[in-house]
LUMMIKOL-502344 format. One record per residue (C-alpha): residue number from 0; residue in one letter; x negated, y, z negated. Coordinates in Angstrom, 1 decimal. Example, Ala and Ser with C-alpha at 12.3 -4.5 7.8 and 13.67 -1.06 7.14 Angstrom:
// residues 2
k | r | c1 | c2 | c3
0 | A | -12.3 | -4.5 | -7.8
1 | S | -13.7 | -1.1 | -7.1
***
This chain:
// residues 476
k | r | c1 | c2 | c3
0 | M | 20.3 | -76.6 | -17.2
1 | A | 22.2 | -73.3 | -17.3
2 | L | 25.2 | -73.3 | -15.1
3 | A | 27.4 | -70.4 | -14.5
4 | P | 31.1 | -70.3 | -15.5
5 | A | 33.5 | -68.7 | -13.1
6 | P | 33.6 | -64.9 | -13.7
7 | I | 37.2 | -65.1 | -14.9
8 | A | 38.8 | -67.8 | -17.0
9 | T | 42.5 | -68.3 | -17.1
10 | D | 43.0 | -71.8 | -18.5
11 | T | 41.3 | -74.8 | -20.1
12 | I | 41.2 | -78.6 | -19.7
13 | W | 43.9 | -80.3 | -21.7
14 | D | 43.2 | -83.3 | -24.0
15 | E | 45.1 | -84.9 | -26.8
16 | R | 44.2 | -82.2 | -29.2
17 | D | 45.6 | -79.6 | -26.9
18 | A | 48.9 | -81.5 | -26.7
19 | A | 49.2 | -81.4 | -30.5
20 | S | 48.5 | -77.7 | -30.8
21 | P | 51.3 | -75.2 | -31.6
22 | D | 50.8 | -73.5 | -28.2
23 | A | 51.0 | -76.7 | -26.2
24 | T | 54.6 | -76.2 | -25.2
25 | A | 53.7 | -72.8 | -23.7
26 | S | 51.6 | -74.4 | -21.0
27 | P | 53.1 | -75.9 | -17.9
28 | R | 50.3 | -78.4 | -17.6
29 | P | 50.8 | -81.9 | -19.0
30 | P | 47.8 | -83.6 | -20.9
31 | Y | 44.7 | -84.4 | -18.9
32 | S | 41.6 | -85.5 | -20.7
33 | T | 38.1 | -84.2 | -20.3
34 | A | 36.9 | -87.8 | -19.9
35 | A | 39.3 | -88.3 | -17.0
36 | A | 38.1 | -85.1 | -15.4
37 | Y | 34.4 | -86.2 | -15.6
38 | W | 35.2 | -89.7 | -14.4
39 | A | 36.9 | -88.3 | -11.3
40 | L | 33.9 | -86.0 | -10.8
41 | F | 31.5 | -89.0 | -11.1
42 | V | 33.3 | -91.0 | -8.4
43 | I | 33.5 | -88.0 | -6.1
44 | I | 29.7 | -87.5 | -6.6
45 | L | 29.2 | -91.1 | -5.7
46 | A | 31.3 | -90.8 | -2.5
47 | T | 29.4 | -87.6 | -1.6
48 | F | 26.1 | -89.4 | -2.0
49 | V | 27.2 | -92.2 | 0.3
50 | T | 28.4 | -89.8 | 2.9
51 | F | 25.2 | -87.7 | 3.0
52 | F | 22.9 | -90.8 | 2.7
53 | E | 24.5 | -92.2 | 5.9
54 | Q | 24.1 | -88.9 | 7.7
55 | V | 20.4 | -88.6 | 6.7
56 | V | 19.5 | -92.1 | 7.8
57 | F | 21.4 | -91.6 | 11.1
58 | A | 19.3 | -88.4 | 11.7
59 | M | 16.1 | -90.3 | 11.0
60 | L | 17.1 | -92.9 | 13.7
61 | A | 17.4 | -90.1 | 16.3
62 | E | 14.2 | -90.9 | 18.2
63 | R | 15.0 | -94.6 | 18.2
64 | I | 18.5 | -93.9 | 19.5
65 | K | 17.2 | -91.6 | 22.2
66 | A | 14.6 | -94.2 | 23.4
67 | N | 16.8 | -97.3 | 23.2
68 | F | 19.9 | -95.7 | 24.9
69 | G | 17.8 | -93.5 | 27.3
70 | L | 19.3 | -90.1 | 26.1
71 | S | 18.3 | -86.6 | 26.9
72 | D | 18.0 | -84.1 | 24.0
73 | S | 21.4 | -82.5 | 24.8
74 | Q | 23.0 | -85.9 | 24.8
75 | L | 21.3 | -86.7 | 21.5
76 | G | 22.6 | -83.4 | 20.1
77 | F | 26.1 | -84.1 | 21.3
78 | L | 26.0 | -87.5 | 19.6
79 | A | 25.0 | -85.9 | 16.3
80 | G | 27.3 | -82.9 | 16.6
81 | P | 30.4 | -82.5 | 18.9
82 | A | 31.0 | -86.3 | 19.0
83 | S | 31.6 | -86.2 | 15.2
84 | I | 34.0 | -83.3 | 15.2
85 | I | 36.3 | -84.1 | 18.2
86 | C | 38.6 | -86.2 | 16.1
87 | Y | 38.3 | -83.7 | 13.1
88 | L | 39.6 | -81.0 | 15.4
89 | F | 42.9 | -82.8 | 15.8
90 | V | 43.3 | -84.8 | 12.6
91 | G | 41.2 | -83.0 | 10.0
92 | I | 43.7 | -80.4 | 8.9
93 | P | 46.7 | -82.7 | 9.1
94 | L | 44.9 | -85.2 | 6.9
95 | A | 44.0 | -82.5 | 4.5
96 | R | 47.7 | -81.7 | 4.2
97 | L | 48.0 | -85.2 | 2.6
98 | A | 45.9 | -83.9 | -0.2
99 | D | 48.5 | -81.2 | -0.9
100 | I | 51.5 | -83.6 | -1.0
101 | F | 50.2 | -87.0 | -2.0
102 | P | 48.0 | -88.2 | -4.9
103 | R | 44.5 | -87.1 | -3.9
104 | K | 42.8 | -90.3 | -5.2
105 | F | 44.6 | -92.4 | -2.6
106 | V | 43.6 | -90.0 | 0.2
107 | L | 40.0 | -90.2 | -1.0
108 | A | 40.1 | -94.0 | -1.3
109 | G | 41.5 | -94.4 | 2.2
110 | G | 38.9 | -92.0 | 3.6
111 | C | 36.0 | -93.9 | 2.0
112 | A | 37.2 | -97.2 | 3.2
113 | A | 37.6 | -95.9 | 6.8
114 | L | 34.1 | -94.4 | 6.5
115 | G | 32.6 | -97.7 | 5.6
116 | I | 34.3 | -99.7 | 8.3
117 | I | 33.5 | -97.2 | 11.1
118 | T | 29.9 | -96.8 | 10.0
119 | S | 29.4 | -100.6 | 10.3
120 | L | 31.0 | -100.6 | 13.7
121 | G | 28.4 | -98.1 | 14.9
122 | G | 25.9 | -100.8 | 14.3
123 | I | 27.3 | -103.0 | 17.1
124 | A | 27.6 | -100.2 | 19.7
125 | Q | 26.2 | -101.4 | 23.1
126 | G | 25.8 | -98.0 | 24.8
127 | F | 26.1 | -94.3 | 24.6
128 | G | 29.9 | -94.2 | 25.1
129 | Q | 30.6 | -96.7 | 22.4
130 | F | 28.2 | -94.9 | 20.0
131 | V | 30.1 | -91.7 | 20.7
132 | G | 33.4 | -93.5 | 20.0
133 | T | 32.2 | -94.6 | 16.5
134 | R | 31.0 | -91.1 | 15.6
135 | V | 34.3 | -89.6 | 16.7
136 | F | 36.3 | -91.9 | 14.4
137 | L | 33.7 | -91.6 | 11.6
138 | A | 34.6 | -87.9 | 11.3
139 | A | 38.3 | -88.8 | 11.1
140 | G | 37.6 | -91.1 | 8.1
141 | G | 35.7 | -88.4 | 6.2
142 | S | 37.7 | -85.3 | 7.2
143 | A | 39.9 | -85.4 | 4.2
144 | H | 37.1 | -86.1 | 1.7
145 | A | 36.0 | -82.5 | 0.9
146 | P | 39.5 | -80.9 | 0.8
147 | S | 40.9 | -83.7 | -1.4
148 | S | 37.8 | -83.6 | -3.7
149 | Y | 37.8 | -79.9 | -4.1
150 | S | 41.5 | -79.7 | -4.7
151 | L | 41.4 | -82.5 | -7.3
152 | L | 38.5 | -80.9 | -9.1
153 | A | 40.1 | -77.5 | -9.1
154 | D | 43.1 | -79.0 | -11.0
155 | A | 41.0 | -81.2 | -13.3
156 | F | 38.6 | -78.4 | -14.4
157 | P | 39.6 | -74.9 | -15.6
158 | P | 38.1 | -71.8 | -13.9
159 | R | 35.8 | -71.2 | -16.8
160 | I | 33.8 | -74.4 | -16.0
161 | L | 34.9 | -75.0 | -12.4
162 | T | 31.6 | -73.6 | -11.1
163 | R | 29.8 | -76.1 | -13.4
164 | A | 31.8 | -79.0 | -11.9
165 | F | 30.8 | -77.9 | -8.4
166 | A | 27.2 | -77.6 | -9.5
167 | L | 27.3 | -81.2 | -10.8
168 | L | 29.0 | -82.2 | -7.5
169 | Q | 25.8 | -81.1 | -5.7
170 | F | 24.0 | -84.2 | -7.2
171 | G | 25.8 | -86.3 | -4.6
172 | F | 24.4 | -84.1 | -1.9
173 | I | 21.0 | -84.1 | -3.6
174 | G | 20.9 | -87.8 | -4.0
175 | G | 21.9 | -88.5 | -0.4
176 | T | 19.5 | -86.0 | 1.1
177 | T | 16.5 | -87.0 | -1.0
178 | L | 16.9 | -90.8 | -1.2
179 | G | 18.1 | -90.9 | 2.4
180 | P | 14.7 | -89.9 | 3.8
181 | V | 12.7 | -92.1 | 1.4
182 | I | 14.8 | -95.2 | 1.6
183 | G | 15.7 | -94.6 | 5.2
184 | G | 12.1 | -94.2 | 6.2
185 | M | 11.1 | -97.4 | 4.5
186 | L | 14.0 | -99.3 | 6.0
187 | I | 13.3 | -98.0 | 9.5
188 | A | 9.6 | -98.9 | 9.2
189 | H | 10.6 | -102.4 | 8.2
190 | A | 13.4 | -102.9 | 10.8
191 | V | 11.4 | -101.6 | 13.7
192 | G | 9.6 | -104.9 | 14.0
193 | W | 12.8 | -107.0 | 14.1
194 | P | 13.6 | -108.4 | 17.5
195 | P | 17.0 | -107.9 | 19.1
196 | T | 19.6 | -110.5 | 18.0
197 | Q | 22.5 | -112.0 | 20.0
198 | H | 25.9 | -112.4 | 18.3
199 | G | 29.1 | -113.1 | 20.2
200 | G | 27.7 | -111.6 | 23.4
201 | L | 26.5 | -108.5 | 21.6
202 | T | 22.9 | -107.4 | 21.5
203 | I | 22.1 | -105.9 | 18.1
204 | L | 18.8 | -104.0 | 17.8
205 | G | 16.8 | -104.1 | 14.5
206 | W | 17.7 | -100.5 | 13.5
207 | Q | 21.4 | -101.2 | 14.2
208 | W | 21.5 | -103.6 | 11.3
209 | L | 20.8 | -100.7 | 9.0
210 | M | 24.0 | -99.0 | 10.1
211 | I | 26.0 | -102.2 | 9.6
212 | W | 24.7 | -102.4 | 6.0
213 | L | 25.2 | -98.7 | 5.3
214 | G | 29.0 | -99.2 | 5.6
215 | L | 29.3 | -101.5 | 2.6
216 | P | 28.8 | -99.0 | -0.2
217 | A | 31.6 | -96.8 | 1.1
218 | L | 34.1 | -99.7 | 0.8
219 | F | 33.0 | -100.1 | -2.9
220 | V | 33.5 | -96.4 | -3.7
221 | G | 36.9 | -96.5 | -2.0
222 | L | 38.0 | -99.1 | -4.6
223 | L | 36.5 | -97.0 | -7.4
224 | F | 38.8 | -94.1 | -6.5
225 | L | 41.8 | -96.2 | -7.4
226 | T | 40.6 | -96.0 | -11.1
227 | V | 40.7 | -92.2 | -11.1
228 | K | 43.6 | -90.5 | -13.0
229 | E | 45.4 | -88.0 | -10.7
230 | P | 45.4 | -84.5 | -12.4
231 | P | 48.6 | -82.4 | -12.5
232 | R | 48.8 | -79.7 | -10.0
233 | Q | 48.7 | -76.1 | -11.3
234 | A | 51.6 | -73.8 | -10.6
235 | P | 50.8 | -71.2 | -7.9
236 | P | 50.5 | -67.5 | -8.8
237 | A | 53.4 | -65.2 | -8.1
238 | G | 53.6 | -63.9 | -4.6
239 | T | 51.7 | -66.8 | -3.0
240 | I | 52.8 | -67.8 | 0.5
241 | M | 54.3 | -71.3 | 0.1
242 | P | 55.3 | -74.1 | 2.6
243 | P | 59.1 | -74.2 | 2.9
244 | T | 60.7 | -76.9 | 0.7
245 | D | 63.9 | -77.2 | 2.7
246 | A | 62.5 | -77.0 | 6.2
247 | S | 63.5 | -79.1 | 9.2
248 | L | 61.5 | -82.0 | 10.4
249 | G | 59.9 | -79.9 | 13.2
250 | R | 59.0 | -77.2 | 10.6
251 | R | 57.4 | -79.8 | 8.4
252 | I | 55.3 | -81.1 | 11.3
253 | L | 54.1 | -77.5 | 11.8
254 | T | 53.1 | -77.4 | 8.2
255 | F | 50.9 | -80.4 | 8.8
256 | T | 49.1 | -78.6 | 11.6
257 | G | 48.0 | -76.0 | 9.1
258 | L | 50.5 | -73.2 | 10.1
259 | D | 51.2 | -72.2 | 6.5
260 | A | 47.6 | -72.4 | 5.4
261 | A | 46.7 | -70.2 | 8.4
262 | K | 49.3 | -67.7 | 7.4
263 | A | 47.9 | -67.6 | 3.8
264 | I | 44.4 | -67.1 | 5.2
265 | H | 45.5 | -64.3 | 7.6
266 | A | 47.4 | -62.6 | 4.7
267 | K | 44.1 | -62.3 | 2.9
268 | R | 42.0 | -61.9 | 6.0
269 | R | 39.7 | -59.3 | 4.5
270 | V | 38.6 | -61.9 | 2.0
271 | Y | 38.7 | -65.1 | 4.1
272 | Y | 37.5 | -64.1 | 7.5
273 | P | 34.0 | -62.9 | 6.6
274 | L | 33.6 | -65.9 | 4.2
275 | F | 34.6 | -68.3 | 6.9
276 | A | 32.3 | -66.7 | 9.5
277 | G | 29.3 | -66.6 | 7.1
278 | L | 29.8 | -70.3 | 6.2
279 | A | 30.3 | -71.3 | 9.9
280 | L | 27.1 | -69.7 | 11.1
281 | S | 25.1 | -70.9 | 8.1
282 | A | 26.0 | -74.4 | 9.0
283 | I | 23.7 | -74.0 | 12.0
284 | E | 20.8 | -74.5 | 9.5
285 | V | 22.5 | -77.0 | 7.3
286 | F | 23.5 | -79.5 | 10.0
287 | G | 22.0 | -78.3 | 13.3
288 | L | 18.4 | -77.7 | 12.3
289 | Q | 18.2 | -80.4 | 9.7
290 | F | 19.2 | -83.0 | 12.3
291 | W | 16.3 | -82.0 | 14.5
292 | R | 13.8 | -81.9 | 11.7
293 | V | 12.7 | -85.5 | 12.1
294 | P | 12.3 | -85.4 | 15.9
295 | F | 10.5 | -82.0 | 15.4
296 | M | 8.0 | -83.6 | 12.9
297 | I | 7.4 | -86.6 | 15.2
298 | R | 6.9 | -84.5 | 18.4
299 | T | 5.0 | -81.6 | 16.8
300 | Y | 2.8 | -83.2 | 14.2
301 | G | 2.9 | -86.9 | 15.2
302 | W | 4.3 | -88.1 | 11.9
303 | S | 6.2 | -91.5 | 11.6
304 | E | 9.6 | -91.8 | 10.0
305 | A | 8.2 | -93.5 | 6.9
306 | Q | 5.7 | -90.7 | 6.4
307 | I | 8.4 | -88.0 | 7.0
308 | G | 10.7 | -89.7 | 4.6
309 | A | 8.2 | -90.1 | 1.8
310 | V | 7.1 | -86.4 | 1.9
311 | M | 10.5 | -84.9 | 2.8
312 | G | 12.3 | -86.9 | 0.1
313 | T | 10.0 | -85.8 | -2.7
314 | M | 10.0 | -82.1 | -1.6
315 | T | 13.8 | -82.1 | -1.1
316 | L | 14.4 | -83.6 | -4.5
317 | A | 12.2 | -81.0 | -6.3
318 | A | 13.7 | -78.2 | -4.2
319 | S | 17.3 | -79.3 | -4.8
320 | L | 17.0 | -79.6 | -8.6
321 | T | 15.2 | -76.2 | -8.7
322 | G | 18.0 | -74.8 | -6.6
323 | L | 20.7 | -76.0 | -8.9
324 | L | 18.9 | -74.4 | -11.9
325 | L | 18.1 | -71.2 | -10.0
326 | G | 21.7 | -70.9 | -8.7
327 | G | 23.2 | -71.5 | -12.1
328 | I | 21.0 | -69.0 | -13.9
329 | F | 21.3 | -66.3 | -11.2
330 | V | 25.1 | -66.6 | -10.9
331 | E | 25.5 | -66.5 | -14.6
332 | W | 23.4 | -63.4 | -14.8
333 | L | 25.3 | -61.7 | -12.0
334 | A | 28.7 | -62.7 | -13.6
335 | K | 27.9 | -60.6 | -16.6
336 | R | 27.7 | -57.5 | -14.3
337 | H | 29.9 | -58.2 | -11.3
338 | A | 33.3 | -59.8 | -10.8
339 | D | 32.2 | -60.8 | -7.3
340 | A | 29.2 | -62.7 | -8.6
341 | N | 29.9 | -65.9 | -6.6
342 | V | 29.9 | -64.2 | -3.2
343 | R | 27.2 | -61.7 | -4.1
344 | A | 24.9 | -64.5 | -5.1
345 | A | 25.7 | -66.5 | -1.9
346 | A | 24.8 | -63.5 | 0.3
347 | I | 21.4 | -63.1 | -1.4
348 | F | 20.7 | -66.8 | -1.0
349 | F | 21.8 | -66.7 | 2.6
350 | G | 19.2 | -64.1 | 3.4
351 | C | 16.5 | -66.3 | 1.8
352 | V | 17.5 | -69.4 | 3.7
353 | T | 17.4 | -67.4 | 6.9
354 | I | 13.7 | -66.4 | 6.4
355 | C | 12.7 | -70.0 | 5.6
356 | A | 14.6 | -71.5 | 8.5
357 | I | 12.7 | -69.2 | 10.9
358 | L | 9.3 | -69.7 | 9.3
359 | A | 9.4 | -73.5 | 8.9
360 | P | 8.9 | -74.5 | 12.5
361 | L | 6.0 | -72.0 | 12.8
362 | M | 3.8 | -73.6 | 10.2
363 | P | 0.3 | -74.9 | 11.2
364 | N | 0.8 | -78.4 | 9.8
365 | G | 3.6 | -80.8 | 8.8
366 | Y | 3.1 | -80.4 | 5.0
367 | A | 3.5 | -76.6 | 5.2
368 | S | 6.5 | -76.9 | 7.5
369 | L | 8.3 | -79.3 | 5.2
370 | G | 7.3 | -77.2 | 2.2
371 | V | 8.9 | -74.0 | 3.7
372 | A | 11.9 | -76.0 | 4.8
373 | S | 12.3 | -77.3 | 1.2
374 | I | 12.2 | -73.8 | -0.2
375 | G | 15.0 | -73.0 | 2.2
376 | A | 16.9 | -76.1 | 0.9
377 | M | 16.4 | -74.8 | -2.6
378 | F | 18.0 | -71.5 | -1.7
379 | G | 20.7 | -73.4 | 0.2
380 | I | 21.6 | -75.5 | -2.8
381 | A | 21.6 | -72.4 | -5.1
382 | G | 24.0 | -70.7 | -2.8
383 | A | 26.3 | -73.7 | -2.2
384 | V | 27.7 | -73.7 | -5.8
385 | P | 29.0 | -70.1 | -5.9
386 | Q | 30.1 | -70.3 | -2.3
387 | N | 32.4 | -73.4 | -2.9
388 | A | 33.7 | -72.0 | -6.2
389 | A | 34.6 | -68.7 | -4.5
390 | I | 37.0 | -70.3 | -2.1
391 | Q | 38.6 | -72.5 | -4.8
392 | R | 39.0 | -69.4 | -7.0
393 | V | 41.2 | -67.5 | -4.5
394 | A | 42.9 | -70.3 | -2.4
395 | P | 46.6 | -70.8 | -3.0
396 | N | 47.1 | -73.9 | -5.1
397 | A | 49.9 | -75.4 | -3.0
398 | M | 47.8 | -75.2 | 0.1
399 | R | 44.3 | -75.5 | -1.3
400 | G | 43.7 | -78.7 | 0.5
401 | Q | 44.4 | -77.3 | 3.9
402 | V | 42.8 | -73.9 | 3.2
403 | T | 39.7 | -75.8 | 2.2
404 | A | 39.9 | -78.0 | 5.3
405 | I | 40.0 | -75.0 | 7.5
406 | Y | 37.2 | -73.4 | 5.6
407 | L | 35.1 | -76.6 | 5.9
408 | F | 36.2 | -77.2 | 9.5
409 | M | 34.3 | -74.0 | 10.4
410 | F | 31.3 | -75.4 | 8.5
411 | T | 31.6 | -78.8 | 10.2
412 | F | 32.3 | -77.4 | 13.7
413 | F | 29.5 | -74.9 | 13.8
414 | G | 27.1 | -77.3 | 12.1
415 | A | 27.9 | -79.9 | 14.7
416 | M | 27.6 | -77.4 | 17.5
417 | G | 24.3 | -76.4 | 16.0
418 | S | 22.7 | -79.7 | 16.7
419 | F | 24.2 | -79.7 | 20.3
420 | L | 23.1 | -76.1 | 20.8
421 | V | 19.5 | -76.9 | 19.9
422 | G | 19.6 | -79.8 | 22.4
423 | L | 20.9 | -77.5 | 25.1
424 | V | 18.3 | -74.8 | 24.4
425 | Q | 15.7 | -77.5 | 24.4
426 | D | 16.8 | -79.1 | 27.8
427 | Y | 17.7 | -75.9 | 29.7
428 | I | 15.6 | -73.1 | 28.3
429 | V | 12.5 | -74.6 | 26.7
430 | G | 12.3 | -77.7 | 28.8
431 | D | 9.2 | -79.2 | 27.3
432 | P | 10.1 | -81.9 | 24.7
433 | S | 6.9 | -81.2 | 22.8
434 | Q | 7.9 | -77.6 | 22.2
435 | L | 11.0 | -78.3 | 20.2
436 | W | 9.9 | -75.8 | 17.6
437 | K | 10.8 | -73.0 | 20.0
438 | S | 14.4 | -74.1 | 20.1
439 | L | 14.6 | -74.2 | 16.3
440 | V | 13.2 | -70.7 | 15.9
441 | M | 15.5 | -69.3 | 18.6
442 | T | 18.7 | -70.7 | 17.1
443 | A | 17.8 | -69.8 | 13.5
444 | G | 16.5 | -66.3 | 14.4
445 | V | 19.7 | -65.3 | 16.2
446 | L | 22.5 | -66.9 | 14.2
447 | L | 21.5 | -67.0 | 10.6
448 | P | 21.0 | -63.2 | 10.2
449 | I | 24.5 | -62.8 | 11.4
450 | A | 25.7 | -65.3 | 8.8
451 | T | 24.0 | -63.2 | 6.0
452 | L | 25.7 | -60.0 | 7.2
453 | C | 29.1 | -61.7 | 7.2
454 | M | 28.7 | -62.8 | 3.6
455 | I | 27.6 | -59.3 | 2.6
456 | R | 30.8 | -58.0 | 4.3
457 | A | 32.9 | -60.4 | 2.1
458 | I | 31.6 | -59.1 | -1.3
459 | R | 34.0 | -56.1 | -1.8
460 | P | 37.3 | -57.8 | -0.7
461 | Y | 36.5 | -60.9 | -2.7
462 | R | 35.9 | -58.7 | -5.8
463 | E | 39.3 | -56.9 | -5.3
464 | E | 41.1 | -60.3 | -4.9
465 | V | 39.6 | -61.7 | -8.0
466 | E | 40.5 | -58.6 | -10.0
467 | R | 44.1 | -58.8 | -8.7
468 | L | 44.4 | -62.5 | -9.7
469 | A | 43.0 | -61.7 | -13.1
470 | A | 45.6 | -58.9 | -13.6
471 | E | 48.4 | -61.2 | -12.6
472 | A | 47.3 | -63.8 | -15.0
473 | S | 47.1 | -61.4 | -17.9
474 | N | 50.6 | -60.1 | -17.2
475 | S | 52.2 | -63.5 | -16.9
***
């Protein structure tokens, strides 16, 4: 598979041969082997797989949760969305700061362990309020995962193959989103016949046992992170806004809130603001519309979870692998012609995702609908690699964790609000539960075109920033 290097290369991965070279003393980076870099990537891929697998299976349980807890569509959307970001709003960025000052492997290990424990606790929830509580703390456990992972990978891999590392990282997402529907559908079909069980005064429904078991793999991955070798942090470029090293306690607390990262973002607002806005609005499709896909298929076409999982899993797998190949080839081709290849490619793929998201709910049958949605997923995967690499390329190293956390907070927040927004539109505008397709078309048709325009707006300032960083590197 052809995967694109970043448009500009400034350094390489160290190994023992590098340390012995005549120029070794000229580099500020201590030895870090290629094997260590790829082992770290493997464990991160595994953790990403576990995270998305849980999310997909939870989404497939949506109609069961709605029926057993007596929820409205807006309550169901709240459970899937805002409930999962309330805690992230307050602790996500401070936790991401830990990735900037402590070994990232320990931050990742703790986050995975918390994710496993809280997921299992969701399986013993006895009502809507308790379920909301577990989803709130679930986000807290996973809020430092992406910032810590991206920061670690950006130091483990050089810019010339960083895009390739982020491409391989997508296999965690692909595995979770393709095996989730298939395995989740089969497990739900099997568990639906289980009678409720009583344990210590708690009533545990059949499908809740699935959530209890889903927490165990995350605990195992948390232990694997302890075997990862922490890569050395790269020195920041000249002129980078840095957190103060001799600040008072109060000032250090402000740093944990993201103050310095926000200043760095604002200083390069022409680059960051449109990128952030485009990602935030695109999350409407990634999280919001995807959560409602299973309820949409059940209500519109009368499919079961097992049938949806079998078809959607196969289509998503093919689309995701094709998307990785397409994205790599296309970005590599663009990189030969444009310094802004990452953002330019993301803008083009955003436009394709928009068209598919609007058309999918309008298809005459379930196979056609899932087929169009899978094509959209293909373009989404193709655009995710250059999109993530673009931010890591220009983010200040000393605050990369928090800059990434703010970037991903926009993605998480709007994605979560997307599922809630669809529920609100469904309850208060459409009204008829069987007409869920109208709510999906409305939200996609209004918000995703704006996301595409934001990404187009980011192309020029991103190109100028990449060229500036390349000039600094060549002069140093």
